[in-house]
C-alpha positions in Angstrom: 81.8 111.9 128.5 80.0 109.9 125.8 76.3 110.2 127.0 74.5 112.9 128.9 70.7 112.5 129.1 68.8 114.6 131.5 65.4 116.2 132.1 64.6 118.9 129.6 63.3 121.5 132.0 66.1 121.4 134.7 69.7 122.6 134.9 72.3 119.9 134.0 74.9 119.4 136.6 77.4 116.5 136.2 80.7 115.8 137.8 83.3 113.3 136.6 86.1 112.5 139.0 89.1 110.2 138.5 90.6 108.9 141.7 93.0 106.2 143.0 95.2 106.4 139.9 97.9 103.7 139.7 99.9 102.3 136.8 97.3 99.4 136.7 94.1 101.4 136.7 91.9 104.0 138.3 88.4 104.7 139.6 86.0 106.8 137.6 83.1 108.4 139.5 80.1 109.9 137.7 77.6 111.9 139.7 75.1 114.7 139.7 74.1 117.3 142.2 71.3 119.7 143.3 68.0 119.1 141.5 69.5 117.5 138.3 67.2 114.8 136.9 69.7 112.5 135.1 68.5 109.6 133.0 71.9 108.6 131.6 75.5 109.6 132.2 78.4 107.6 130.6 82.1 108.0 130.1 84.7 106.0 128.2 88.4 105.6 128.3 91.0 104.4 125.8 94.5 103.3 126.6 97.3 104.5 124.3 100.8 103.1 124.4 103.7 105.3 125.5 106.1 106.3 122.7 
């Protein structure tokens, strides 16, 4: 997770899920739940070559 920006007076609840993983890619799902007021949520990924 590279950015997490939320309301200052509420609990922070964030979920990051990785689904549909193949050798060519995947899906990244970012979401919040309950009463979280989220202004920004960001994740990044970097590929590294196999050794």
